[in-house]
C-alpha positions in Angstrom: 0.2 0.4 -0.1 2.0 3.4 -1.0 2.4 5.8 1.6 -1.0 8.4 0.0 -3.3 5.5 0.5 -2.2 4.9 3.7 -2.7 8.7 4.6 -6.3 8.3 3.0 -7.5 5.3 4.6 -6.6 7.0 8.0 -8.2 10.3 7.3 -11.4 8.0 6.2 -11.5 6.6 9.2 -10.9 9.5 11.6 -14.0 11.1 9.3 -15.9 7.7 10.1 -15.6 7.8 13.7 -16.9 11.7 13.6 -19.7 10.5 11.4 -20.3 7.9 14.2 -20.2 9.6 17.4 -23.2 12.5 18.1 -22.7 15.3 15.7 -24.5 17.8 13.9 -25.8 15.5 11.2 -26.7 12.5 13.2 -27.9 13.7 16.3 -27.0 10.8 18.3 -24.9 9.3 15.9 -25.0 5.7 14.4 -23.9 2.4 16.0 -23.6 1.0 12.4 -21.2 3.5 11.2 -19.4 2.5 14.5 -19.1 -1.0 13.5 -16.7 -0.4 10.9 -15.8 3.0 11.8 -11.9 2.0 12.2 -11.5 -0.5 9.7 -9.6 1.8 7.5 -7.1 2.0 10.2 -6.5 -1.5 10.1 -5.8 -1.6 6.9 -3.4 1.2 7.1 -1.2 -0.3 10.2 -1.5 -4.0 8.6 0.7 -2.2 5.6 3.2 -0.3 8.1 6.5 -0.7 7.0 8.4 1.0 10.3 7.7 1.6 13.9 7.6 5.5 12.4 5.4 4.9 9.9 2.5 3.2 12.8 3.6 6.0 14.6 2.7 8.7 12.2 0.0 6.9 11.0 -1.9 7.1 14.8 -0.4 10.7 15.1 -2.1 11.6 12.3 -6.2 9.2 13.0 -5.8 11.1 16.7 -5.3 14.6 15.5 -7.9 14.7 13.0 -10.5 12.3 15.0 -10.3 15.0 17.9 -10.5 17.8 15.9 -13.8 16.7 13.7 -15.5 15.2 16.3 -14.7 18.1 19.6 -14.3 21.2 17.0 -16.6 23.2 19.5 -13.7 23.2 22.1 -12.6 25.8 19.7 -15.3 27.9 21.5 -14.3 27.6 25.1 -14.3 31.0 26.8 -10.9 32.7 27.5 -8.8 29.5 26.0 -11.1 29.1 22.9 -8.5 27.7 20.1 -5.8 26.9 22.7 -8.4 24.5 24.0 -9.0 22.6 20.9 -5.4 22.7 19.6 -3.3 21.8 22.9 -5.9 19.1 23.1 -5.4 17.5 19.5 -1.7 17.5 20.1 -1.8 15.7 22.9 -4.0 13.5 21.6 -2.5 12.6 18.7 1.2 12.2 20.0 -0.8 9.7 23.0 -2.8 7.5 19.6 0.9 8.1 18.1 2.6 6.3 21.0 0.2 3.8 20.9 1.4 3.2 17.1 4.6 1.9 18.4 2.5 -1.3 20.4 0.3 -1.8 16.7 3.6 -2.3 15.2 5.5 -4.2 18.0 4.6 -7.9 16.7 5.7 -7.4 13.3 9.3 -6.4 14.7 9.6 -8.9 17.7 8.0 -12.1 15.0 10.4 -14.6 14.4 12.2 -14.1 11.0 11.2 -17.4 9.3 7.7 -16.3 10.1 7.1 -12.5 9.8 5.2 -13.0 6.3 3.3 -15.9 8.1 2.5 -13.4 11.0 0.4 -11.7 8.4 -0.9 -14.5 6.3 -2.4 -18.0 7.1 0.5 -20.0 6.9 0.4 -19.8 11.0 -3.1 -21.2 12.0 -2.7 -18.9 15.0 -1.2 -15.9 13.3 -4.2 -14.3 12.6 -6.2 -14.7 15.5 -3.3 -12.9 16.8 -3.1 -10.0 14.3 -7.1 -9.2 15.2 -7.1 -9.9 18.5 -3.9 -7.3 19.2 -5.2 -4.9 17.1 -8.6 -5.0 19.2 -6.9 -4.9 22.4 -4.5 -2.3 21.5 -7.2 -0.3 20.9 -9.2 -0.6 23.8 -6.4 0.2 25.7 -5.5 3.1 23.9 -9.1 4.4 24.4 -9.0 3.4 28.3 -5.5 5.5 28.9 -7.0 8.5 26.8 -10.0 8.5 29.5 -8.5 8.2 32.9 -6.1 10.1 34.3 -4.9 13.9 34.6 -5.2 14.1 30.5 -8.6 12.4 30.6 -10.8 13.4 27.5 -13.3 10.4 26.9 -14.8 11.8 23.9 -14.4 10.2 19.9 -14.4 6.5 21.4 -16.2 4.2 20.3 -18.3 3.3 23.0 -20.1 6.6 21.9 -21.2 5.1 19.0 -23.5 2.6 20.5 -26.0 4.6 22.1 -28.8 4.0 19.7 -28.2 0.4 20.4 -29.7 -0.4 23.9 -29.4 -4.2 23.6 -25.5 -3.8 22.9 -24.8 -0.9 26.1 -26.6 -3.2 28.6 -22.7 -4.8 29.3 -21.6 -1.8 30.6 -22.5 -2.8 34.0 -20.0 -6.2 33.6 -17.5 -4.2 31.4 -17.5 -0.6 31.6 -17.4 0.8 28.0 -14.7 -1.0 27.3 -16.5 -4.0 26.7 -18.2 -1.9 24.1 -15.3 -0.6 22.6 -13.7 -4.6 22.3 -16.9 -5.4 20.1 -16.0 -2.3 17.8 -12.9 -2.6 17.4 -13.2 -6.4 16.8 -15.7 -5.5 14.3 -13.4 -2.9 11.9 -10.8 -5.2 12.9 -12.6 -8.5 11.2 -13.8 -6.5 8.4 -10.8 -5.1 7.6 -8.8 -8.3 7.6 -11.4 -9.8 5.1 -10.4 -6.8 2.2 -6.7 -7.8 2.5 -7.4 -11.6 2.2 -10.0 -11.1 -0.7 -6.8 -9.6 -2.5 -4.3 -12.4 -1.9 -3.8 -15.9 -3.6 -3.9 -17.5 -0.5 -7.4 -16.5 0.8 -8.7 -20.3 0.8 -5.8 -21.3 3.1 -6.3 -18.3 5.4 -10.4 -19.0 5.4 -10.1 -21.3 8.6 -9.1 -18.9 10.9 -10.4 -16.3 10.2 -13.9 -18.3 10.3 -12.2 -19.0 13.6 -12.0 -15.4 14.9 -15.8 -14.5 12.7 -16.8 -17.3 15.2 -15.6 -15.7 18.3 -16.9 -12.5 17.6 -20.3 -13.8 16.4 -20.5 -15.6 19.8 -19.7 -12.5 22.1 -22.6 -10.7 19.8 -25.2 -13.2 20.5 -23.9 -13.5 24.4 -24.0 -9.4 24.4 -27.7 -9.7 22.8 -28.9 -12.3 25.0 -27.6 -10.3 27.9 -29.0 -7.4 26.6 -32.6 -8.4 26.2 -32.5 -10.0 29.9 -31.4 -6.6 31.5 -33.5 -4.3 29.0 -36.8 -6.0 29.1 -36.6 -7.3 33.2 -38.9 -5.0 35.0 -37.7 -2.9 38.0 -39.3 -1.3 40.8 -38.5 2.0 42.5 -38.0 2.0 45.9 -38.9 5.8 46.6 -39.6 8.9 44.3 -37.9 12.2 44.8 -40.5 14.8 43.6 -37.5 17.2 41.6 -37.5 20.1 39.3 -34.8 20.4 37.3 -34.1 24.2 35.7 -32.8 25.0 32.5 -32.1 29.4 32.2 -30.4 28.8 28.8 -27.9 31.6 29.6 -24.0 31.2 29.9 -23.3 32.0 33.8 -21.0 35.1 33.8 -20.6 37.4 36.9 -21.9 40.7 34.7 -25.4 39.3 34.7 -25.6 37.1 37.9 -28.5 38.9 39.1 -30.4 38.7 35.4 -29.6 34.7 35.5 -30.8 34.2 39.0 -33.8 35.9 38.6 -34.7 34.2 35.4 -34.1 30.9 37.1 -36.2 32.0 40.0 -39.0 32.8 37.8 -38.8 29.5 35.8 -38.3 27.8 39.7 -41.6 29.6 40.8 -43.6 28.6 38.0 -42.7 24.9 38.1 -43.3 24.7 42.2 -46.5 26.7 41.6 -47.6 24.5 39.2 -46.6 20.9 41.7 -48.8 22.8 44.7 -51.7 22.9 42.2 -51.6 19.2 41.8 -51.5 19.4 46.3 -48.0 17.6 46.0 -44.5 18.8 47.3 -41.6 19.0 45.5 -38.5 17.8 47.0 -35.7 19.3 45.7 -34.5 22.1 43.2 -31.3 21.7 41.2 -29.8 24.5 39.1 -27.1 24.5 37.0 -23.0 24.9 37.1 -21.6 27.8 38.0 -25.1 29.8 38.8 -23.5 31.7 41.6 -20.3 34.0 41.0 -19.2 34.9 44.7 -17.8 32.3 47.1 -18.9 30.1 49.6 -19.0 30.3 53.1 -18.5 33.9 53.3 -20.7 35.3 50.5 -24.0 33.8 52.3 -24.9 37.3 54.2 -25.0 38.4 50.4 -27.3 36.6 49.2 -29.8 37.3 51.8 -30.3 40.7 49.8 -29.1 40.0 46.2 -30.8 40.0 44.0 -32.4 43.0 45.0 -35.9 42.7 43.6 -36.1 39.0 45.7 -33.0 38.0 47.6 -31.9 34.1 46.7 -32.0 32.7 49.7 -35.2 34.5 50.5 -36.8 33.1 47.8 -35.7 29.2 49.3 -37.2 30.1 52.3 -40.6 31.1 51.0 -40.4 27.6 48.9 -39.3 25.6 51.4 -37.7 23.0 49.6 -34.4 22.5 49.2 -31.7 23.4 46.6 -28.7 22.4 45.0 -26.9 25.4 42.9 -23.5 25.5 41.6 -21.0 28.3 42.8 -17.4 28.4 44.5 -16.4 27.7 47.5 -13.1 29.5 49.3 -10.3 26.6 50.4 -7.4 29.0 50.6 -8.3 33.2 49.8 -4.7 33.6 49.8 -3.0 31.2 47.0 -6.4 32.2 45.0 -7.3 28.4 45.9 -11.5 28.3 44.6 -13.5 25.4 44.3 -16.1 24.5 41.6 -18.9 23.4 43.8 -22.1 22.3 43.9 -23.9 24.0 46.9 -26.9 22.3 49.0 -29.4 25.0 50.6 -31.8 23.6 53.5 -35.3 24.7 53.6 -35.1 27.2 55.3 -32.8 29.2 52.6 -29.4 27.8 55.0 -26.0 27.0 53.4 -25.5 23.6 54.8 -22.3 22.1 52.3 -20.9 21.3 49.3 -19.1 19.3 46.7 -15.8 20.5 44.8 -15.5 19.2 41.5 -12.5 16.4 41.9 -12.2 15.8 37.7 -11.1 19.7 36.3 -10.4 20.3 32.6 -6.5 20.1 32.1 -4.8 23.5 30.8 -8.2 25.3 31.0 -10.0 24.3 34.7 -7.1 22.7 36.5 -3.8 25.1 35.1 -0.2 23.5 36.0 2.0 26.1 38.5 -1.0 28.1 39.1 0.2 28.7 42.5 2.7 30.9 41.6 2.0 34.8 41.6 4.2 35.2 37.9 1.8 32.3 36.6 -1.2 33.9 37.4 -0.1 37.2 36.4 0.4 35.5 32.7 -3.0 33.5 33.0 -4.8 36.7 34.2 -3.2 39.0 30.7 -4.5 35.6 28.4 -8.1 35.4 29.5 -8.9 38.5 32.2 -10.9 36.8 34.4 -10.2 33.3 35.7 -7.0 31.3 37.4 -8.5 28.0 37.1 -10.3 26.0 39.9 -8.6 23.2 43.0 -9.8 19.9 42.6 -12.5 18.1 45.6 -10.4 16.1 47.6 -12.7 13.5 47.9 -16.3 12.3 47.5 -19.1 14.4 49.2 -22.6 13.1 49.4 -26.0 15.1 50.1 -29.0 13.6 52.0 -32.3 15.2 52.1 -35.8 14.0 53.3 -38.2 13.4 50.8 -41.4 15.2 52.3 -43.7 14.6 48.9 -44.9 11.0 50.5 -45.3 9.6 47.0 -45.7 6.0 46.5 -43.1 4.0 44.2 -45.4 0.8 41.9 -44.2 -2.2 43.2 -44.8 -5.7 42.1 -47.2 -6.5 45.0 -49.9 -4.6 47.0 -49.6 -4.1 50.8 -53.0 -4.4 52.8 -52.3 -2.8 55.8 -54.4 -2.8 59.2 -51.8 -0.2 60.8 -53.6 3.5 61.5 -51.4 6.0 60.0 -51.2 7.2 63.7 -49.3 4.1 64.8 -46.7 3.8 61.9 -42.9 4.2 62.5 -41.9 7.5 62.3 -38.7 6.1 60.0 -41.3 4.6 57.4 -43.0 8.0 57.4 -39.7 10.2 56.9 -38.3 8.7 54.0 -34.9 10.3 53.0 -32.6 9.6 50.2 -28.9 10.0 49.6 -26.9 11.4 46.8 -23.9 12.5 44.9 -23.5 15.6 42.6 -20.8 15.2 39.9 -20.4 18.4 38.4 -20.0 18.6 34.5 -17.0 17.1 33.3 -17.2 14.7 36.6 -19.8 12.4 35.3 -17.6 11.2 32.5 -14.3 10.1 34.8 -15.0 6.7 36.1 -13.0 7.1 38.8 -15.3 9.9 40.3 -18.5 8.5 40.2 -17.0 5.0 41.3 -15.7 6.7 44.8 -19.3 8.6 44.7 -21.1 5.7 44.3 -18.6 3.3 46.9 -19.4 5.9 49.5 -23.0 5.5 49.7 -24.7 7.4 46.4 -28.3 5.9 45.6 -28.5 8.4 43.2 -26.5 10.7 40.3 -27.5 14.5 40.2 -24.8 16.6 37.7 -25.2 19.9 37.6 -23.6 21.3 34.1 -22.7 24.3 32.2 -22.0 23.5 28.3 -23.8 26.7 26.7 -20.9 27.8 25.9 -19.7 25.3 23.1 -23.1 26.7 21.4 -23.3 23.3 19.4 -25.5 20.6 19.6 -23.0 17.8 19.1 -21.2 18.4 22.3 -24.6 18.8 24.5 -25.7 15.3 23.0 -21.8 13.6 23.4 -21.4 14.9 27.2 -25.2 12.9 27.6 -24.1 9.7 25.9 -20.8 9.4 27.9 -22.4 10.3 31.7 -25.6 8.1 30.4 -23.4 5.0 30.6 -22.4 5.8 34.4 -26.7 4.8 34.8 -25.9 1.4 33.3 -22.6 0.9 35.0 -23.8 1.5 38.5 -27.5 0.6 37.9 -28.4 3.9 38.6 -30.5 6.8 38.1 -29.3 10.0 36.9 -30.7 13.4 36.8 -28.8 15.9 35.0 -29.9 20.0 34.8 -27.7 21.4 32.4 -28.1 25.2 31.8 -28.4 24.9 27.8 -29.2 21.3 27.5 -29.2 18.3 27.7 -31.5 18.4 30.9 -32.7 14.9 31.6 -33.6 12.1 33.8 -31.9 8.4 33.1 -32.7 5.2 34.7 -30.7 2.7 35.5 -30.8 0.8 31.5 -29.8 3.8 30.1 -32.9 5.1 28.8 -34.3 9.0 28.7 -37.5 8.9 30.9 -37.9 12.8 30.7 -36.3 15.6 28.9 -35.8 19.2 27.7 -35.2 21.0 24.7 -31.7 22.0 23.9 -31.0 25.6 23.8 -34.7 26.4 25.6 -35.1 27.8 28.9 -37.9 26.0 31.4 -37.7 23.3 34.1 -38.3 20.0 33.8 -40.5 18.7 36.9 -40.3 14.9 37.2 -41.0 11.8 40.1 -37.7 10.8 39.8 -37.3 6.7 40.3 -34.8 5.6 42.9 -33.5 2.5 42.9 -32.0 0.4 45.5 -28.6 0.0 45.3 -27.1 -3.1 43.0 -23.0 -3.9 43.7 -22.3 -4.7 39.8 -19.6 -6.4 38.5 -18.6 -3.4 37.0 -19.3 -1.2 40.4 -17.2 -4.3 42.2 -14.4 -4.6 39.9 -14.2 -1.1 37.6 -12.0 -1.3 35.1 -11.1 -4.9 35.1 -11.3 -5.4 31.4 -8.9 -2.9 29.8 -6.5 -4.0 32.8 -6.6 -7.2 31.9 -6.0 -6.9 28.1 -2.8 -4.8 29.7 -1.2 -7.4 31.6 -1.8 -10.0 28.7 -0.4 -7.4 25.7 2.6 -7.1 28.8 2.9 -10.3 29.1 3.3 -10.9 25.1 5.7 -8.1 25.1 8.4 -9.4 27.3 8.0 -12.9 26.0 8.2 -11.7 22.7 11.5 -9.9 23.6 12.6 -12.4 25.8 12.6 -14.9 22.7 14.1 -12.4 20.5 17.0 -12.3 22.6 17.2 -16.2 22.8 17.1 -16.6 19.3 19.8 -13.9 18.9 21.9 -16.3 21.6 21.4 -19.4 19.7 22.0 -17.5 16.2 25.8 -16.7 17.5 26.4 -20.1 19.3 25.5 -21.4 16.4 28.2 -19.0 14.2 31.1 -20.0 16.3 30.2 -23.9 16.0 30.2 -23.5 12.5 33.1 -21.6 12.1 35.8 -24.3 12.6 34.6 -26.1 9.9 34.2 -23.5 7.5 38.2 -22.7 8.1 38.7 -26.5 7.4 37.1 -26.4 5.0 38.7 -23.9 3.0 42.2 -25.1 3.9 41.0 -28.5 1.9 39.8 -26.7 -0.9 43.1 -24.9 -0.9 45.6 -27.6 -1.0 42.5 -29.3 -3.8 43.0 -26.3 -6.2 47.2 -26.5 -5.6 46.9 -30.5 -6.3 44.4 -29.4 -9.5 47.2 -27.0 -10.6 50.2 -29.3 -10.3 48.4 -32.0 -12.5 46.4 -29.5 -15.0 49.4 -27.2 -15.5 49.6 -25.3 -18.6 53.1 -25.1 -20.1 53.4 -21.9 -22.1 56.5 -22.5 -23.4 55.5 -25.3 -26.1 52.9 -22.7 -27.2 54.2 -21.7 -31.0 52.6 -18.0 -31.0 
């Protein structure tokens, strides 16, 4: 394959991934395209001639995929193109390093079996080639989705949203089981294209069918499990009557008063409707970063602001707990502030906060910001922020469920106990929930810690309005909805421009609001009994298993290579004396030949 054709394949793969995940043309993406999205990348890497070649192919793939799928990062306030450009180069460089791993088996295969490795002469070569590509690509998506530089966007698992029977395995494997299936599908399709152009196609068919049978078995098991989980009835233990507010305004210090008054107006309309229905509201949730003054020192400030109707008096008037996004102070002297979710009780009193733990690198989390010189540079560059300080630990909130709403159950209870004699605990149910903030709901380690702390419900508050694109809002939702499946827990999202919705433990949207429209979503949120899923118990066991197997192969491949080199050198030393003897014998034979058949030129008369 020519270099130009390799580049074309890489660009085609990037385009297919961008088209398969939620985008401006296909709102929720296309799983069908996702199944074959990286087969051109497989073709390009299969024809790679060197480590350098593989590095640049993967570098280009990571760069173009990131730009096509996350172009809206260019709208990030303050950092804008820097955010898109720096993240694109970082992603490209990281994937480029994985290009070296994709190529590794070629360099370290036996010299006499390199051709067999990429053909069917060795019955294990073809399955290994396909599974190596699939495993390394799965590990790549895991590595780009975790740690300080984590950015789990542009992944194969994002393409599967519209196939819920497939996505149900997330409670066992996390999203990486889906990535593995989709990557294997692309590898099988790509290898099929390669084999069609080979003379040994029929000889390769047996090995190829073995891998295809493995893929078919995995898909069948996934579908069987998906059907079982998706159709299985589930019944909530309790309901939380909730109002989610979407004010469709980008948070701005200069417009804080207008933003709060608008949120209050939307909230009041929703609460009035609940009251007219003779019900009570358990919780009101506003989105991320609505408030700009730092807590706890600004509590008194909001007793008088906004002047038309102070915030805390508004909360007290409605006698309902509120979750509102705002900043908190860790260390004012060192400019350490946290992007937080603030809890106010029904009397308008500030009770506590949870601080966002997973910050966006180089945008929210800025290295060396503790130094005055760095802060001055940041201030000149963007003018309004030094970044945030990450939260140090999980925090849960508990509120009473005053609405006394009854959840549907598969059975009836006929009670002869009077209301007066019932235990107080039965009447005053409560719910313990966590509030992952924006990017937090994409961070596996954050949600894992929140769930194991005892969270019964994820309440996400988000500000994505700055992106100005539908695809950004839906992409974030798709990433977040997997948390509901992984932990079989309800997730509610209050976003200032979308996607505000309620997601059940099967990943289904129970209620939502249109994007980029102001309004409120009133819903009786179902809360289910906590379930310790395989994923909740063991975490990212699948990618770590693949990592261990890959390192094992690399270790034994290098060890085998060294043994082969030692054997070859010993063989050369052993043959060396025989070579000397052979040359000595040849010299003696040639001397005898010259004596017997020597020509006496003197007898020739010219």
